[in-house]
mmCIF entry with sequence, helices, sheets and N, C-alpha, C, O atoms, coordinates in Angstrom:
data_MODEL
# 
_entry.id   MODEL 
# 
_entity.id                         1 
_entity.type                       polymer 
_entity.pdbx_number_of_molecules   1 
# 
_entity_poly.entity_id                      1 
_entity_poly.type                           'polypeptide(L)' 
_entity_poly.nstd_linkage                   no 
_entity_poly.nstd_monomer                   no 
_entity_poly.pdbx_seq_one_letter_code       MLAKKRKFSAIVYREEDMYVAFCPEVGTASQGRTIESALKNLREATELYLED 
_entity_poly.pdbx_seq_one_letter_code_can   MLAKKRKFSAIVYREEDMYVAFCPEVGTASQGRTIESALKNLREATELYLED 
_entity_poly.pdbx_strand_id                 A 
# 
loop_
_entity_poly_seq.entity_id 
_entity_poly_seq.num 
_entity_poly_seq.mon_id 
_entity_poly_seq.hetero 
1 1  MET n 
1 2  LEU n 
1 3  ALA n 
1 4  LYS n 
1 5  LYS n 
1 6  ARG n 
1 7  LYS n 
1 8  PHE n 
1 9  SER n 
1 10 ALA n 
1 11 ILE n 
1 12 VAL n 
1 13 TYR n 
1 14 ARG n 
1 15 GLU n 
1 16 GLU n 
1 17 ASP n 
1 18 MET n 
1 19 TYR n 
1 20 VAL n 
1 21 ALA n 
1 22 PHE n 
1 23 CYS n 
1 24 PRO n 
1 25 GLU n 
1 26 VAL n 
1 27 GLY n 
1 28 THR n 
1 29 ALA n 
1 30 SER n 
1 31 GLN n 
1 32 GLY n 
1 33 ARG n 
1 34 THR n 
1 35 ILE n 
1 36 GLU n 
1 37 SER n 
1 38 ALA n 
1 39 LEU n 
1 40 LYS n 
1 41 ASN n 
1 42 LEU n 
1 43 ARG n 
1 44 GLU n 
1 45 ALA n 
1 46 THR n 
1 47 GLU n 
1 48 LEU n 
1 49 TYR n 
1 50 LEU n 
1 51 GLU n 
1 52 ASP n 
# 
_struct_asym.id          A 
_struct_asym.entity_id   1 
# 
_struct_conf.conf_type_id            HELX_P 
_struct_conf.id                      HELX_P1 
_struct_conf.pdbx_PDB_helix_id       AA1 
_struct_conf.beg_label_comp_id       ILE 
_struct_conf.beg_label_asym_id       A 
_struct_conf.beg_label_seq_id        35 
_struct_conf.pdbx_beg_PDB_ins_code   ? 
_struct_conf.end_label_comp_id       GLU 
_struct_conf.end_label_asym_id       A 
_struct_conf.end_label_seq_id        51 
_struct_conf.pdbx_end_PDB_ins_code   ? 
_struct_conf.beg_auth_comp_id        ILE 
_struct_conf.beg_auth_asym_id        A 
_struct_conf.beg_auth_seq_id         35 
_struct_conf.end_auth_comp_id        GLU 
_struct_conf.end_auth_asym_id        A 
_struct_conf.end_auth_seq_id         51 
_struct_conf.pdbx_PDB_helix_class    1 
_struct_conf.details                 ? 
_struct_conf.pdbx_PDB_helix_length   17 
# 
_struct_conf_type.id          HELX_P 
_struct_conf_type.criteria    ? 
_struct_conf_type.reference   ? 
# 
_struct_sheet.id               AA1 
_struct_sheet.type             ? 
_struct_sheet.number_strands   3 
_struct_sheet.details          ? 
# 
loop_
_struct_sheet_order.sheet_id 
_struct_sheet_order.range_id_1 
_struct_sheet_order.range_id_2 
_struct_sheet_order.offset 
_struct_sheet_order.sense 
AA1 1 2 ? anti-parallel 
AA1 2 3 ? anti-parallel 
# 
loop_
_struct_sheet_range.sheet_id 
_struct_sheet_range.id 
_struct_sheet_range.beg_label_comp_id 
_struct_sheet_range.beg_label_asym_id 
_struct_sheet_range.beg_label_seq_id 
_struct_sheet_range.pdbx_beg_PDB_ins_code 
_struct_sheet_range.end_label_comp_id 
_struct_sheet_range.end_label_asym_id 
_struct_sheet_range.end_label_seq_id 
_struct_sheet_range.pdbx_end_PDB_ins_code 
_struct_sheet_range.beg_auth_comp_id 
_struct_sheet_range.beg_auth_asym_id 
_struct_sheet_range.beg_auth_seq_id 
_struct_sheet_range.end_auth_comp_id 
_struct_sheet_range.end_auth_asym_id 
_struct_sheet_range.end_auth_seq_id 
AA1 1 ILE A 11 ? GLU A 15 ? ILE A 11 GLU A 15 
AA1 2 MET A 18 ? CYS A 23 ? MET A 18 CYS A 23 
AA1 3 THR A 28 ? GLY A 32 ? THR A 28 GLY A 32 
# 
loop_
_atom_site.group_PDB 
_atom_site.id 
_atom_site.type_symbol 
_atom_site.label_atom_id 
_atom_site.label_alt_id 
_atom_site.label_comp_id 
_atom_site.label_asym_id 
_atom_site.label_entity_id 
_atom_site.label_seq_id 
_atom_site.pdbx_PDB_ins_code 
_atom_site.Cartn_x 
_atom_site.Cartn_y 
_atom_site.Cartn_z 
_atom_site.occupancy 
_atom_site.B_iso_or_equiv 
_atom_site.pdbx_formal_charge 
_atom_site.auth_seq_id 
_atom_site.auth_comp_id 
_atom_site.auth_asym_id 
_atom_site.auth_atom_id 
_atom_site.pdbx_PDB_model_num 
ATOM 1   N N  . MET A 1 1  ? -53.778 44.791 2.627   1.00 0.00 ? 1  MET A N  1 
ATOM 2   C CA . MET A 1 1  ? -53.016 45.719 1.592   1.00 0.00 ? 1  MET A CA 1 
ATOM 3   C C  . MET A 1 1  ? -53.043 44.960 0.273   1.00 0.00 ? 1  MET A C  1 
ATOM 4   O O  . MET A 1 1  ? -52.756 43.766 0.189   1.00 0.00 ? 1  MET A O  1 
ATOM 5   N N  . LEU A 1 2  ? -53.391 45.695 -0.706  1.00 0.00 ? 2  LEU A N  1 
ATOM 6   C CA . LEU A 1 2  ? -53.533 45.032 -2.093  1.00 0.00 ? 2  LEU A CA 1 
ATOM 7   C C  . LEU A 1 2  ? -52.065 45.178 -2.680  1.00 0.00 ? 2  LEU A C  1 
ATOM 8   O O  . LEU A 1 2  ? -51.362 46.174 -2.509  1.00 0.00 ? 2  LEU A O  1 
ATOM 9   N N  . ALA A 1 3  ? -51.707 44.064 -3.384  1.00 0.00 ? 3  ALA A N  1 
ATOM 10  C CA . ALA A 1 3  ? -50.364 43.977 -4.107  1.00 0.00 ? 3  ALA A CA 1 
ATOM 11  C C  . ALA A 1 3  ? -50.627 44.595 -5.472  1.00 0.00 ? 3  ALA A C  1 
ATOM 12  O O  . ALA A 1 3  ? -51.675 44.405 -6.089  1.00 0.00 ? 3  ALA A O  1 
ATOM 13  N N  . LYS A 1 4  ? -49.671 45.308 -5.889  1.00 0.00 ? 4  LYS A N  1 
ATOM 14  C CA . LYS A 1 4  ? -49.735 45.835 -7.235  1.00 0.00 ? 4  LYS A CA 1 
ATOM 15  C C  . LYS A 1 4  ? -49.230 44.805 -8.243  1.00 0.00 ? 4  LYS A C  1 
ATOM 16  O O  . LYS A 1 4  ? -48.256 44.088 -8.013  1.00 0.00 ? 4  LYS A O  1 
ATOM 17  N N  . LYS A 1 5  ? -49.940 44.766 -9.368  1.00 0.00 ? 5  LYS A N  1 
ATOM 18  C CA . LYS A 1 5  ? -49.412 43.768 -10.383 1.00 0.00 ? 5  LYS A CA 1 
ATOM 19  C C  . LYS A 1 5  ? -48.537 44.552 -11.325 1.00 0.00 ? 5  LYS A C  1 
ATOM 20  O O  . LYS A 1 5  ? -48.931 45.593 -11.849 1.00 0.00 ? 5  LYS A O  1 
ATOM 21  N N  . ARG A 1 6  ? -47.333 44.033 -11.535 1.00 0.00 ? 6  ARG A N  1 
ATOM 22  C CA . ARG A 1 6  ? -46.414 44.629 -12.474 1.00 0.00 ? 6  ARG A CA 1 
ATOM 23  C C  . ARG A 1 6  ? -45.997 43.571 -13.484 1.00 0.00 ? 6  ARG A C  1 
ATOM 24  O O  . ARG A 1 6  ? -46.000 42.365 -13.237 1.00 0.00 ? 6  ARG A O  1 
ATOM 25  N N  . LYS A 1 7  ? -45.639 44.119 -14.639 1.00 0.00 ? 7  LYS A N  1 
ATOM 26  C CA . LYS A 1 7  ? -45.181 43.237 -15.691 1.00 0.00 ? 7  LYS A CA 1 
ATOM 27  C C  . LYS A 1 7  ? -43.702 43.490 -15.905 1.00 0.00 ? 7  LYS A C  1 
ATOM 28  O O  . LYS A 1 7  ? -43.239 44.630 -15.921 1.00 0.00 ? 7  LYS A O  1 
ATOM 29  N N  . PHE A 1 8  ? -42.946 42.356 -16.075 1.00 0.00 ? 8  PHE A N  1 
ATOM 30  C CA . PHE A 1 8  ? -41.651 42.391 -16.296 1.00 0.00 ? 8  PHE A CA 1 
ATOM 31  C C  . PHE A 1 8  ? -41.253 41.520 -17.482 1.00 0.00 ? 8  PHE A C  1 
ATOM 32  O O  . PHE A 1 8  ? -41.966 40.564 -17.785 1.00 0.00 ? 8  PHE A O  1 
ATOM 33  N N  . SER A 1 9  ? -40.131 41.811 -18.175 1.00 0.00 ? 9  SER A N  1 
ATOM 34  C CA . SER A 1 9  ? -39.611 41.037 -19.271 1.00 0.00 ? 9  SER A CA 1 
ATOM 35  C C  . SER A 1 9  ? -38.928 39.862 -18.743 1.00 0.00 ? 9  SER A C  1 
ATOM 36  O O  . SER A 1 9  ? -38.502 39.818 -17.589 1.00 0.00 ? 9  SER A O  1 
ATOM 37  N N  . ALA A 1 10 ? -38.807 38.767 -19.710 1.00 0.00 ? 10 ALA A N  1 
ATOM 38  C CA . ALA A 1 10 ? -38.138 37.654 -19.329 1.00 0.00 ? 10 ALA A CA 1 
ATOM 39  C C  . ALA A 1 10 ? -37.330 37.237 -20.665 1.00 0.00 ? 10 ALA A C  1 
ATOM 40  O O  . ALA A 1 10 ? -37.872 37.175 -21.768 1.00 0.00 ? 10 ALA A O  1 
ATOM 41  N N  . ILE A 1 11 ? -36.042 36.976 -20.441 1.00 0.00 ? 11 ILE A N  1 
ATOM 42  C CA . ILE A 1 11 ? -35.241 36.466 -21.545 1.00 0.00 ? 11 ILE A CA 1 
ATOM 43  C C  . ILE A 1 11 ? -34.922 35.078 -21.211 1.00 0.00 ? 11 ILE A C  1 
ATOM 44  O O  . ILE A 1 11 ? -34.419 34.756 -20.135 1.00 0.00 ? 11 ILE A O  1 
ATOM 45  N N  . VAL A 1 12 ? -35.236 34.223 -22.192 1.00 0.00 ? 12 VAL A N  1 
ATOM 46  C CA . VAL A 1 12 ? -35.094 32.729 -21.973 1.00 0.00 ? 12 VAL A CA 1 
ATOM 47  C C  . VAL A 1 12 ? -34.127 32.179 -22.971 1.00 0.00 ? 12 VAL A C  1 
ATOM 48  O O  . VAL A 1 12 ? -34.308 32.433 -24.161 1.00 0.00 ? 12 VAL A O  1 
ATOM 49  N N  . TYR A 1 13 ? -33.094 31.430 -22.581 1.00 0.00 ? 13 TYR A N  1 
ATOM 50  C CA . TYR A 1 13 ? -32.173 30.783 -23.486 1.00 0.00 ? 13 TYR A CA 1 
ATOM 51  C C  . TYR A 1 13 ? -31.852 29.456 -23.042 1.00 0.00 ? 13 TYR A C  1 
ATOM 52  O O  . TYR A 1 13 ? -32.044 29.157 -21.863 1.00 0.00 ? 13 TYR A O  1 
ATOM 53  N N  . ARG A 1 14 ? -31.367 28.599 -23.891 1.00 0.00 ? 14 ARG A N  1 
ATOM 54  C CA . ARG A 1 14 ? -30.999 27.244 -23.595 1.00 0.00 ? 14 ARG A CA 1 
ATOM 55  C C  . ARG A 1 14 ? -29.506 27.182 -23.292 1.00 0.00 ? 14 ARG A C  1 
ATOM 56  O O  . ARG A 1 14 ? -28.677 27.745 -24.007 1.00 0.00 ? 14 ARG A O  1 
ATOM 57  N N  . GLU A 1 15 ? -29.199 26.485 -22.217 1.00 0.00 ? 15 GLU A N  1 
ATOM 58  C CA . GLU A 1 15 ? -27.793 26.316 -21.835 1.00 0.00 ? 15 GLU A CA 1 
ATOM 59  C C  . GLU A 1 15 ? -27.640 24.803 -21.545 1.00 0.00 ? 15 GLU A C  1 
ATOM 60  O O  . GLU A 1 15 ? -28.114 24.304 -20.524 1.00 0.00 ? 15 GLU A O  1 
ATOM 61  N N  . GLU A 1 16 ? -26.989 24.113 -22.440 1.00 0.00 ? 16 GLU A N  1 
ATOM 62  C CA . GLU A 1 16 ? -26.785 22.662 -22.422 1.00 0.00 ? 16 GLU A CA 1 
ATOM 63  C C  . GLU A 1 16 ? -28.205 22.007 -22.291 1.00 0.00 ? 16 GLU A C  1 
ATOM 64  O O  . GLU A 1 16 ? -28.995 22.184 -23.219 1.00 0.00 ? 16 GLU A O  1 
ATOM 65  N N  . ASP A 1 17 ? -28.593 21.247 -21.182 1.00 0.00 ? 17 ASP A N  1 
ATOM 66  C CA . ASP A 1 17 ? -29.843 20.601 -21.103 1.00 0.00 ? 17 ASP A CA 1 
ATOM 67  C C  . ASP A 1 17 ? -30.841 21.393 -20.286 1.00 0.00 ? 17 ASP A C  1 
ATOM 68  O O  . ASP A 1 17 ? -31.860 20.820 -19.900 1.00 0.00 ? 17 ASP A O  1 
ATOM 69  N N  . MET A 1 18 ? -30.639 22.605 -20.007 1.00 0.00 ? 18 MET A N  1 
ATOM 70  C CA . MET A 1 18 ? -31.563 23.418 -19.158 1.00 0.00 ? 18 MET A CA 1 
ATOM 71  C C  . MET A 1 18 ? -31.858 24.683 -19.888 1.00 0.00 ? 18 MET A C  1 
ATOM 72  O O  . MET A 1 18 ? -31.107 25.130 -20.754 1.00 0.00 ? 18 MET A O  1 
ATOM 73  N N  . TYR A 1 19 ? -33.014 25.270 -19.501 1.00 0.00 ? 19 TYR A N  1 
ATOM 74  C CA . TYR A 1 19 ? -33.427 26.578 -19.919 1.00 0.00 ? 19 TYR A CA 1 
ATOM 75  C C  . TYR A 1 19 ? -33.137 27.558 -18.742 1.00 0.00 ? 19 TYR A C  1 
ATOM 76  O O  . TYR A 1 19 ? -33.405 27.278 -17.574 1.00 0.00 ? 19 TYR A O  1 
ATOM 77  N N  . VAL A 1 20 ? -32.541 28.782 -19.163 1.00 0.00 ? 20 VAL A N  1 
ATOM 78  C CA . VAL A 1 20 ? -32.268 29.774 -18.157 1.00 0.00 ? 20 VAL A CA 1 
ATOM 79  C C  . VAL A 1 20 ? -33.254 30.934 -18.473 1.00 0.00 ? 20 VAL A C  1 
ATOM 80  O O  . VAL A 1 20 ? -33.448 31.278 -19.639 1.00 0.00 ? 20 VAL A O  1 
ATOM 81  N N  . ALA A 1 21 ? -33.844 31.505 -17.474 1.00 0.00 ? 21 ALA A N  1 
ATOM 82  C CA . ALA A 1 21 ? -34.819 32.626 -17.548 1.00 0.00 ? 21 ALA A CA 1 
ATOM 83  C C  . ALA A 1 21 ? -34.215 33.820 -16.738 1.00 0.00 ? 21 ALA A C  1 
ATOM 84  O O  . ALA A 1 21 ? -33.856 33.646 -15.573 1.00 0.00 ? 21 ALA A O  1 
ATOM 85  N N  . PHE A 1 22 ? -34.110 34.971 -17.327 1.00 0.00 ? 22 PHE A N  1 
ATOM 86  C CA . PHE A 1 22 ? -33.513 36.152 -16.696 1.00 0.00 ? 22 PHE A CA 1 
ATOM 87  C C  . PHE A 1 22 ? -34.535 37.322 -16.844 1.00 0.00 ? 22 PHE A C  1 
ATOM 88  O O  . PHE A 1 22 ? -35.141 37.555 -17.890 1.00 0.00 ? 22 PHE A O  1 
ATOM 89  N N  . CYS A 1 23 ? -34.665 38.035 -15.681 1.00 0.00 ? 23 CYS A N  1 
ATOM 90  C CA . CYS A 1 23 ? -35.502 39.208 -15.778 1.00 0.00 ? 23 CYS A CA 1 
ATOM 91  C C  . CYS A 1 23 ? -34.519 40.475 -15.653 1.00 0.00 ? 23 CYS A C  1 
ATOM 92  O O  . CYS A 1 23 ? -34.037 40.825 -14.576 1.00 0.00 ? 23 CYS A O  1 
ATOM 93  N N  . PRO A 1 24 ? -34.290 41.089 -16.819 1.00 0.00 ? 24 PRO A N  1 
ATOM 94  C CA . PRO A 1 24 ? -33.345 42.257 -16.817 1.00 0.00 ? 24 PRO A CA 1 
ATOM 95  C C  . PRO A 1 24 ? -33.714 43.451 -15.927 1.00 0.00 ? 24 PRO A C  1 
ATOM 96  O O  . PRO A 1 24 ? -32.836 44.130 -15.397 1.00 0.00 ? 24 PRO A O  1 
ATOM 97  N N  . GLU A 1 25 ? -35.052 43.706 -15.765 1.00 0.00 ? 25 GLU A N  1 
ATOM 98  C CA . GLU A 1 25 ? -35.491 44.867 -14.920 1.00 0.00 ? 25 GLU A CA 1 
ATOM 99  C C  . GLU A 1 25 ? -35.032 44.640 -13.470 1.00 0.00 ? 25 GLU A C  1 
ATOM 100 O O  . GLU A 1 25 ? -34.590 45.603 -12.843 1.00 0.00 ? 25 GLU A O  1 
ATOM 101 N N  . VAL A 1 26 ? -35.104 43.500 -12.933 1.00 0.00 ? 26 VAL A N  1 
ATOM 102 C CA . VAL A 1 26 ? -34.890 43.227 -11.564 1.00 0.00 ? 26 VAL A CA 1 
ATOM 103 C C  . VAL A 1 26 ? -33.580 42.556 -11.333 1.00 0.00 ? 26 VAL A C  1 
ATOM 104 O O  . VAL A 1 26 ? -32.984 42.737 -10.271 1.00 0.00 ? 26 VAL A O  1 
ATOM 105 N N  . GLY A 1 27 ? -33.089 41.771 -12.298 1.00 0.00 ? 27 GLY A N  1 
ATOM 106 C CA . GLY A 1 27 ? -31.845 41.145 -12.147 1.00 0.00 ? 27 GLY A CA 1 
ATOM 107 C C  . GLY A 1 27 ? -31.912 39.733 -11.594 1.00 0.00 ? 27 GLY A C  1 
ATOM 108 O O  . GLY A 1 27 ? -30.863 39.214 -11.213 1.00 0.00 ? 27 GLY A O  1 
ATOM 109 N N  . THR A 1 28 ? -33.074 39.059 -11.515 1.00 0.00 ? 28 THR A N  1 
ATOM 110 C CA . THR A 1 28 ? -33.368 37.757 -11.022 1.00 0.00 ? 28 THR A CA 1 
ATOM 111 C C  . THR A 1 28 ? -33.113 36.791 -12.194 1.00 0.00 ? 28 THR A C  1 
ATOM 112 O O  . THR A 1 28 ? -33.295 37.121 -13.366 1.00 0.00 ? 28 THR A O  1 
ATOM 113 N N  . ALA A 1 29 ? -32.704 35.645 -11.827 1.00 0.00 ? 29 ALA A N  1 
ATOM 114 C CA . ALA A 1 29 ? -32.596 34.511 -12.871 1.00 0.00 ? 29 ALA A CA 1 
ATOM 115 C C  . ALA A 1 29 ? -32.934 33.220 -12.225 1.00 0.00 ? 29 ALA A C  1 
ATOM 116 O O  . ALA A 1 29 ? -32.841 33.074 -11.006 1.00 0.00 ? 29 ALA A O  1 
ATOM 117 N N  . SER A 1 30 ? -33.341 32.245 -13.060 1.00 0.00 ? 30 SER A N  1 
ATOM 118 C CA . SER A 1 30 ? -33.645 30.883 -12.617 1.00 0.00 ? 30 SER A CA 1 
ATOM 119 C C  . SER A 1 30 ? -33.506 29.973 -13.779 1.00 0.00 ? 30 SER A C  1 
ATOM 120 O O  . SER A 1 30 ? -33.217 30.408 -14.894 1.00 0.00 ? 30 SER A O  1 
ATOM 121 N N  . GLN A 1 31 ? -33.712 28.677 -13.527 1.00 0.00 ? 31 GLN A N  1 
ATOM 122 C CA . GLN A 1 31 ? -33.603 27.737 -14.643 1.00 0.00 ? 31 GLN A CA 1 
ATOM 123 C C  . GLN A 1 31 ? -34.609 26.634 -14.430 1.00 0.00 ? 31 GLN A C  1 
ATOM 124 O O  . GLN A 1 31 ? -35.226 26.500 -13.373 1.00 0.00 ? 31 GLN A O  1 
ATOM 125 N N  . GLY A 1 32 ? -34.752 25.828 -15.512 1.00 0.00 ? 32 GLY A N  1 
ATOM 126 C CA . GLY A 1 32 ? -35.670 24.676 -15.469 1.00 0.00 ? 32 GLY A CA 1 
ATOM 127 C C  . GLY A 1 32 ? -35.438 23.807 -16.652 1.00 0.00 ? 32 GLY A C  1 
ATOM 128 O O  . GLY A 1 32 ? -34.813 24.234 -17.622 1.00 0.00 ? 32 GLY A O  1 
ATOM 129 N N  . ARG A 1 33 ? -35.946 22.534 -16.603 1.00 0.00 ? 33 ARG A N  1 
ATOM 130 C CA . ARG A 1 33 ? -35.785 21.612 -17.741 1.00 0.00 ? 33 ARG A CA 1 
ATOM 131 C C  . ARG A 1 33 ? -36.609 21.945 -18.916 1.00 0.00 ? 33 ARG A C  1 
ATOM 132 O O  . ARG A 1 33 ? -36.305 21.515 -20.028 1.00 0.00 ? 33 ARG A O  1 
ATOM 133 N N  . THR A 1 34 ? -37.683 22.724 -18.711 1.00 0.00 ? 34 THR A N  1 
ATOM 134 C CA . THR A 1 34 ? -38.533 23.234 -19.876 1.00 0.00 ? 34 THR A CA 1 
ATOM 135 C C  . THR A 1 34 ? -38.637 24.708 -19.788 1.00 0.00 ? 34 THR A C  1 
ATOM 136 O O  . THR A 1 34 ? -38.269 25.315 -18.783 1.00 0.00 ? 34 THR A O  1 
ATOM 137 N N  . ILE A 1 35 ? -39.137 25.289 -20.833 1.00 0.00 ? 35 ILE A N  1 
ATOM 138 C CA . ILE A 1 35 ? -39.234 26.800 -20.805 1.00 0.00 ? 35 ILE A CA 1 
ATOM 139 C C  . ILE A 1 35 ? -40.289 27.211 -19.758 1.00 0.00 ? 35 ILE A C  1 
ATOM 140 O O  . ILE A 1 35 ? -40.128 28.210 -19.058 1.00 0.00 ? 35 ILE A O  1 
ATOM 141 N N  . GLU A 1 36 ? -41.402 26.395 -19.666 1.00 0.00 ? 36 GLU A N  1 
ATOM 142 C CA . GLU A 1 36 ? -42.435 26.676 -18.719 1.00 0.00 ? 36 GLU A CA 1 
ATOM 143 C C  . GLU A 1 36 ? -41.890 26.621 -17.239 1.00 0.00 ? 36 GLU A C  1 
ATOM 144 O O  . GLU A 1 36 ? -42.237 27.478 -16.426 1.00 0.00 ? 36 GLU A O  1 
ATOM 145 N N  . SER A 1 37 ? -41.114 25.695 -16.938 1.00 0.00 ? 37 SER A N  1 
ATOM 146 C CA . SER A 1 37 ? -40.674 25.541 -15.568 1.00 0.00 ? 37 SER A CA 1 
ATOM 147 C C  . SER A 1 37 ? -39.630 26.600 -15.345 1.00 0.00 ? 37 SER A C  1 
ATOM 148 O O  . SER A 1 37 ? -39.606 27.113 -14.226 1.00 0.00 ? 37 SER A O  1 
ATOM 149 N N  . ALA A 1 38 ? -38.768 27.000 -16.243 1.00 0.00 ? 38 ALA A N  1 
ATOM 150 C CA . ALA A 1 38 ? -37.860 28.069 -16.093 1.00 0.00 ? 38 ALA A CA 1 
ATOM 151 C C  . ALA A 1 38 ? -38.555 29.413 -15.823 1.00 0.00 ? 38 ALA A C  1 
ATOM 152 O O  . ALA A 1 38 ? -38.067 30.200 -15.012 1.00 0.00 ? 38 ALA A O  1 
ATOM 153 N N  . LEU A 1 39 ? -39.689 29.686 -16.492 1.00 0.00 ? 39 LEU A N  1 
ATOM 154 C CA . LEU A 1 39 ? -40.433 30.895 -16.282 1.00 0.00 ? 39 LEU A CA 1 
ATOM 155 C C  . LEU A 1 39 ? -41.112 30.823 -14.953 1.00 0.00 ? 39 LEU A C  1 
ATOM 156 O O  . LEU A 1 39 ? -41.128 31.827 -14.241 1.00 0.00 ? 39 LEU A O  1 
ATOM 157 N N  . LYS A 1 40 ? -41.670 29.718 -14.570 1.00 0.00 ? 40 LYS A N  1 
ATOM 158 C CA . LYS A 1 40 ? -42.371 29.484 -13.319 1.00 0.00 ? 40 LYS A CA 1 
ATOM 159 C C  . LYS A 1 40 ? -41.374 29.829 -12.162 1.00 0.00 ? 40 LYS A C  1 
ATOM 160 O O  . LYS A 1 40 ? -41.656 30.593 -11.239 1.00 0.00 ? 40 LYS A O  1 
ATOM 161 N N  . ASN A 1 41 ? -40.189 29.188 -12.313 1.00 0.00 ? 41 ASN A N  1 
ATOM 162 C CA . ASN A 1 41 ? -39.145 29.406 -11.237 1.00 0.00 ? 41 ASN A CA 1 
ATOM 163 C C  . ASN A 1 41 ? -38.683 30.845 -11.185 1.00 0.00 ? 41 ASN A C  1 
ATOM 164 O O  . ASN A 1 41 ? -38.426 31.371 -10.103 1.00 0.00 ? 41 ASN A O  1 
ATOM 165 N N  . LEU A 1 42 ? -38.578 31.464 -12.286 1.00 0.00 ? 42 LEU A N  1 
ATOM 166 C CA . LEU A 1 42 ? -38.209 32.893 -12.435 1.00 0.00 ? 42 LEU A CA 1 
ATOM 167 C C  . LEU A 1 42 ? -39.287 33.844 -11.729 1.00 0.00 ? 42 LEU A C  1 
ATOM 168 O O  . LEU A 1 42 ? -38.964 34.783 -11.001 1.00 0.00 ? 42 LEU A O  1 
ATOM 169 N N  . ARG A 1 43 ? -40.575 33.499 -12.023 1.00 0.00 ? 43 ARG A N  1 
ATOM 170 C CA . ARG A 1 43 ? -41.604 34.253 -11.419 1.00 0.00 ? 43 ARG A CA 1 
ATOM 171 C C  . ARG A 1 43 ? -41.523 34.114 -9.854  1.00 0.00 ? 43 ARG A C  1 
ATOM 172 O O  . ARG A 1 43 ? -41.677 35.116 -9.155  1.00 0.00 ? 43 ARG A O  1 
ATOM 173 N N  . GLU A 1 44 ? -41.293 32.925 -9.320  1.00 0.00 ? 44 GLU A N  1 
ATOM 174 C CA . GLU A 1 44 ? -41.304 32.751 -7.902  1.00 0.00 ? 44 GLU A CA 1 
ATOM 175 C C  . GLU A 1 44 ? -40.035 33.493 -7.344  1.00 0.00 ? 44 GLU A C  1 
ATOM 176 O O  . GLU A 1 44 ? -40.104 34.095 -6.272  1.00 0.00 ? 44 GLU A O  1 
ATOM 177 N N  . ALA A 1 45 ? -38.891 33.446 -8.070  1.00 0.00 ? 45 ALA A N  1 
ATOM 178 C CA . ALA A 1 45 ? -37.631 34.062 -7.592  1.00 0.00 ? 45 ALA A CA 1 
ATOM 179 C C  . ALA A 1 45 ? -37.848 35.607 -7.554  1.00 0.00 ? 45 ALA A C  1 
ATOM 180 O O  . ALA A 1 45 ? -37.388 36.284 -6.635  1.00 0.00 ? 45 ALA A O  1 
ATOM 181 N N  . THR A 1 46 ? -38.522 36.108 -8.524  1.00 0.00 ? 46 THR A N  1 
ATOM 182 C CA . THR A 1 46 ? -38.721 37.522 -8.627  1.00 0.00 ? 46 THR A CA 1 
ATOM 183 C C  . THR A 1 46 ? -39.704 38.055 -7.519  1.00 0.00 ? 46 THR A C  1 
ATOM 184 O O  . THR A 1 46 ? -39.514 39.125 -6.940  1.00 0.00 ? 46 THR A O  1 
ATOM 185 N N  . GLU A 1 47 ? -40.772 37.222 -7.272  1.00 0.00 ? 47 GLU A N  1 
ATOM 186 C CA . GLU A 1 47 ? -41.677 37.554 -6.187  1.00 0.00 ? 47 GLU A CA 1 
ATOM 187 C C  . GLU A 1 47 ? -41.026 37.611 -4.848  1.00 0.00 ? 47 GLU A C  1 
ATOM 188 O O  . GLU A 1 47 ? -41.273 38.516 -4.051  1.00 0.00 ? 47 GLU A O  1 
ATOM 189 N N  . LEU A 1 48 ? -40.153 36.593 -4.594  1.00 0.00 ? 48 LEU A N  1 
ATOM 190 C CA . LEU A 1 48 ? -39.425 36.565 -3.371  1.00 0.00 ? 48 LEU A CA 1 
ATOM 191 C C  . LEU A 1 48 ? -38.460 37.713 -3.237  1.00 0.00 ? 48 LEU A C  1 
ATOM 192 O O  . LEU A 1 48 ? -38.306 38.253 -2.141  1.00 0.00 ? 48 LEU A O  1 
ATOM 193 N N  . TYR A 1 49 ? -37.795 38.115 -4.322  1.00 0.00 ? 49 TYR A N  1 
ATOM 194 C CA . TYR A 1 49 ? -36.839 39.138 -4.326  1.00 0.00 ? 49 TYR A CA 1 
ATOM 195 C C  . TYR A 1 49 ? -37.589 40.433 -3.991  1.00 0.00 ? 49 TYR A C  1 
ATOM 196 O O  . TYR A 1 49 ? -37.100 41.228 -3.188  1.00 0.00 ? 49 TYR A O  1 
ATOM 197 N N  . LEU A 1 50 ? -38.770 40.661 -4.591  1.00 0.00 ? 50 LEU A N  1 
ATOM 198 C CA . LEU A 1 50 ? -39.529 41.938 -4.462  1.00 0.00 ? 50 LEU A CA 1 
ATOM 199 C C  . LEU A 1 50 ? -40.159 42.044 -3.077  1.00 0.00 ? 50 LEU A C  1 
ATOM 200 O O  . LEU A 1 50 ? -40.502 43.159 -2.686  1.00 0.00 ? 50 LEU A O  1 
ATOM 201 N N  . GLU A 1 51 ? -40.332 41.005 -2.328  1.00 0.00 ? 51 GLU A N  1 
ATOM 202 C CA . GLU A 1 51 ? -40.970 41.013 -1.084  1.00 0.00 ? 51 GLU A CA 1 
ATOM 203 C C  . GLU A 1 51 ? -40.171 41.820 -0.049  1.00 0.00 ? 51 GLU A C  1 
ATOM 204 O O  . GLU A 1 51 ? -40.751 42.389 0.876   1.00 0.00 ? 51 GLU A O  1 
ATOM 205 N N  . ASP A 1 52 ? -38.858 41.869 -0.203  1.00 0.00 ? 52 ASP A N  1 
ATOM 206 C CA . ASP A 1 52 ? -38.035 42.560 0.797   1.00 0.00 ? 52 ASP A CA 1 
ATOM 207 C C  . ASP A 1 52 ? -38.111 44.070 0.591   1.00 0.00 ? 52 ASP A C  1 
ATOM 208 O O  . ASP A 1 52 ? -37.486 44.826 1.334   1.00 0.00 ? 52 ASP A O  1 
# 
C-alpha cells in the first residue's frame, strides 16, 4: 500500500532553552534544543499520530 504524502504547517517558537514545534492542522507538538531537532521530532510525532 502506498502512503500519501501530505504537507502540514509547523509553528516553531523558543521557550527558555528549547524550541517548541507545533502542527496546528493535526494538533501534535514536540521540542528540541535546535530548530532542526524540534522539526524532526515533530515530524516523527505527527507520523506516529497519523498511523492510527
